[in-house]
matplotlib code that plots the C-alpha trace (Angstrom):
import matplotlib.pyplot as plt

x = [-46.9, -48.8, -49.1, -45.3, -44.8, -47.4, -46.0, -42.5, -43.7, -45.5, -42.4, -40.1, -42.7, -43.0, -39.3, -39.1, -41.7, -40.0, -36.6, -37.9, -39.7, -36.5, -34.5, -36.6, -38.6, -42.3, -45.1, -46.6, -43.3, -42.9, -46.2, -45.6, -42.2, -43.5, -46.3, -43.9, -41.8, -44.7, -45.9, -42.3, -41.8, -45.2, -44.3, -40.8, -42.2, -44.9, -42.3, -39.9, -42.7, -43.5, -39.9, -39.4, -42.6, -41.4, -37.9, -39.5, -41.7, -38.7, -36.4, -39.0, -38.1, -41.0, -40.4, -41.3, -43.5, -43.6, -46.6, -44.3, -42.9, -44.6]
y = [26.4, 23.2, 22.9, 23.0, 20.2, 17.9, 18.6, 17.8, 14.6, 13.4, 14.0, 12.1, 9.3, 8.9, 8.9, 6.2, 4.1, 4.3, 3.6, 0.5, -0.9, -0.4, -2.0, -5.3, -5.0, -6.3, -3.9, -4.5, -3.8, -0.7, 0.7, 0.0, 1.7, 4.7, 5.0, 4.9, 7.6, 9.8, 9.5, 9.9, 13.1, 14.6, 13.7, 15.2, 18.5, 18.3, 17.8, 20.3, 22.8, 22.2, 22.4, 25.7, 27.0, 25.9, 27.4, 30.8, 30.7, 29.9, 32.4, 35.2, 38.2, 40.3, 43.9, 44.6, 47.7, 49.2, 51.2, 53.9, 54.6, 57.6]
z = [-71.5, -71.2, -75.0, -75.3, -72.6, -74.1, -77.7, -76.3, -74.6, -77.7, -80.0, -77.6, -77.2, -81.0, -81.3, -78.6, -80.3, -83.7, -82.3, -80.4, -83.5, -85.6, -82.9, -83.3, -80.1, -80.2, -80.9, -77.4, -75.7, -77.8, -76.9, -73.3, -73.3, -75.1, -72.6, -69.8, -71.5, -71.9, -68.4, -67.1, -69.1, -67.7, -64.2, -64.6, -65.7, -63.0, -60.1, -61.6, -61.6, -58.0, -57.0, -58.7, -57.1, -53.7, -54.4, -55.3, -52.2, -49.9, -51.4, -51.8, -49.7, -48.4, -47.4, -43.9, -43.4, -40.0, -38.8, -37.5, -40.8, -42.5]

ax = plt.figure().add_subplot(projection="3d")
ax.plot(x, y, z, "-o")
ax.set_aspect("equal")
plt.show()
């Protein structure tokens, strides 16, 4: 799963870099924007994964087993 996330982040980062270069923005600014996009995508997936895990833990219903039940 991590490979898919990193591949997606790299593809979007390269697309951002190319579009900013075509748009006439300087090389340094394009690199900085691409780095921010890359880090932002990774943070988004990281936070979303933790929120999903928290949601699963909060909504998980555990069955109660009583000692008197045979």
